[in-house]
C-alpha positions as CSV (number, residue, x, y, z in Angstrom):
1,M,56.8,46.7,-52.4
2,H,56.5,48.2,-55.8
3,I,53.5,48.9,-58.0
4,R,53.6,48.3,-61.7
5,P,51.2,47.9,-64.7
6,Y,49.3,44.6,-64.9
7,A,50.7,42.1,-67.4
8,A,48.8,39.2,-68.9
9,A,51.2,36.7,-67.1
10,D,49.8,38.1,-63.8
11,W,46.3,36.7,-64.3
12,P,46.9,33.2,-62.9
13,E,48.2,34.7,-59.6
14,L,45.7,37.5,-59.5
15,L,42.5,35.6,-60.2
16,P,42.5,33.7,-56.9
17,I,43.1,36.9,-54.9
18,L,40.1,38.5,-56.6
19,R,38.0,35.4,-56.4
20,T,38.6,35.2,-52.6
21,A,37.6,38.8,-52.1
22,I,34.5,38.5,-54.2
23,A,33.5,35.2,-52.5
24,G,33.4,37.0,-49.1
25,G,30.2,38.8,-50.2
26,D,31.0,41.8,-48.0
27,T,32.9,44.3,-50.1
28,F,32.4,43.8,-53.9
29,T,29.1,43.9,-55.8
30,W,30.0,40.9,-58.1
31,A,28.1,37.7,-57.2
32,P,30.3,35.3,-55.4
33,D,29.7,32.7,-58.1
34,C,30.3,35.0,-61.1
35,P,32.3,33.6,-63.9
36,D,36.0,34.2,-64.2
37,A,35.4,35.9,-67.5
38,E,33.2,38.5,-65.8
39,I,36.0,39.2,-63.3
40,H,38.6,39.5,-66.1
41,D,36.3,41.8,-68.0
42,A,35.7,44.1,-65.0
43,W,39.3,44.2,-63.7
44,I,41.4,43.9,-66.9
45,E,39.4,44.4,-70.1
46,H,37.4,47.6,-69.5
47,P,39.5,49.8,-67.1
48,H,41.7,52.6,-68.3
49,A,44.5,50.8,-66.5
50,T,45.2,48.0,-64.0
51,Y,48.1,47.9,-61.7
52,V,49.5,45.2,-59.4
53,A,51.4,45.7,-56.1
54,C,54.2,43.2,-55.7
55,S,56.5,42.2,-52.9
56,T,60.3,42.4,-53.4
57,D,60.3,38.8,-54.5
58,G,57.6,39.5,-57.1
59,C,54.5,38.0,-55.4
60,I,51.3,39.9,-56.1
61,L,50.0,41.5,-52.9
62,G,47.1,43.3,-54.5
63,C,45.8,45.1,-57.5
64,Y,43.7,48.1,-58.5
65,F,42.0,49.5,-61.6
66,I,41.2,53.0,-62.7
67,K,38.5,53.9,-65.2
68,A,36.1,56.7,-66.1
69,N,33.3,56.7,-63.7
70,Q,30.8,57.6,-66.4
71,P,31.1,58.0,-70.2
72,G,31.1,61.3,-72.2
73,L,30.6,64.4,-70.1
74,G,31.3,62.5,-66.9
75,A,34.5,60.9,-68.1
76,H,36.8,63.3,-66.3
77,V,35.9,61.6,-63.0
78,A,37.8,58.4,-62.2
79,N,36.5,55.4,-60.5
80,A,38.8,52.8,-58.9
81,G,38.6,49.4,-57.3
82,Y,41.2,47.8,-55.0
83,C,41.8,44.3,-53.8
84,V,44.5,43.1,-51.4
85,A,45.5,39.5,-50.9
86,P,44.4,38.1,-47.6
87,A,48.0,37.4,-46.4
88,A,49.0,41.0,-47.3
89,R,46.3,42.9,-45.3
90,G,47.5,45.3,-42.7
91,Q,50.8,45.9,-44.4
92,G,50.0,49.2,-46.1
93,V,49.2,47.7,-49.5
94,A,45.8,49.4,-49.9
95,T,47.2,52.8,-48.8
96,A,50.1,52.5,-51.3
97,M,47.7,51.5,-54.1
98,C,45.2,54.3,-53.4
99,E,48.0,56.9,-53.3
100,H,49.4,55.4,-56.6
101,S,46.0,55.4,-58.2
102,Q,45.4,59.0,-57.5
103,T,48.7,60.0,-59.1
104,A,48.0,57.7,-62.1
105,A,44.5,59.0,-62.5
106,A,45.7,62.7,-62.4
107,E,48.4,61.9,-64.9
108,A,45.8,60.3,-67.2
109,G,43.8,63.5,-67.1
110,F,41.1,62.7,-64.5
111,R,40.1,65.7,-62.3
112,S,38.6,63.8,-59.4
113,M,37.9,60.3,-58.1
114,Q,34.7,58.7,-57.0
115,F,33.9,55.4,-55.3
116,N,30.3,54.5,-56.0
117,I,29.7,51.8,-53.4
118,V,31.8,51.7,-50.3
119,V,30.0,49.2,-48.1
120,A,29.2,51.1,-44.8
121,T,30.0,48.0,-42.7
122,N,33.5,47.8,-44.2
123,A,34.9,50.1,-41.5
124,P,38.6,49.7,-42.4
125,A,38.0,50.8,-46.0
126,V,35.8,53.7,-45.0
127,H,38.4,54.8,-42.5
128,L,41.3,54.5,-44.9
129,W,39.6,56.3,-47.8
130,Q,38.7,59.2,-45.4
131,K,42.3,59.2,-44.1
132,L,43.5,59.6,-47.7
133,G,41.2,62.6,-48.3
134,F,38.0,61.1,-49.6
135,A,34.7,62.5,-48.3
136,I,31.5,60.7,-47.9
137,V,29.2,62.7,-50.2
138,G,26.2,60.3,-50.1
139,R,24.6,57.4,-48.2
140,L,22.7,54.8,-50.2
141,P,20.3,53.1,-47.8
142,G,20.3,49.3,-48.3
143,A,22.2,49.5,-51.5
144,F,24.5,46.5,-50.8
145,R,23.3,43.0,-50.1
146,H,25.8,41.8,-47.6
147,R,26.3,38.0,-47.5
148,E,25.9,37.8,-43.7
149,R,24.1,41.0,-42.7
150,G,21.5,41.4,-45.4
151,F,20.8,44.8,-46.9
152,V,23.3,47.4,-45.6
153,D,24.0,51.0,-46.5
154,A,26.8,52.0,-48.9
155,F,28.6,55.3,-49.2
156,V,29.5,57.4,-52.3
157,M,33.0,58.8,-51.6
158,F,34.7,61.6,-53.6
159,K,38.0,63.4,-53.8
160,Q,39.2,66.3,-56.1
161,L,42.5,65.4,-57.8
162,A,43.0,68.7,-59.8
């Protein structure tokens, strides 16, 4: 597996991966029926950078973006979003992307990284982010409307990079 910057030619392969994850209604805040343009805007147009993780044969296994968590005086804190293709789950793709994103964020001048809404019921993600050094710094009661479980808590997770 290797991680490289996103290229426009990746979009036709990347969109179905993102669309599948969003349709689940259990990890991302985008509405399952949101337009493709909204997904493109969030993952490609507005981030500081977007990267794709690829198999040795070039198939996209996942992607992530990094961006400033807030503008202006909060712009030194990065935010990131990660998505792994269903067939690639459990193969270390999210771990590799998170580690890569921390390096990329630090190299871009970000001093820390914050995840604003980590769905509390997404135990694999919570466990992985903690394993990679992120701390739960806040609990947001009922902040996420889970497709199957209704309103569930979300965590704010944070890690110093510099």
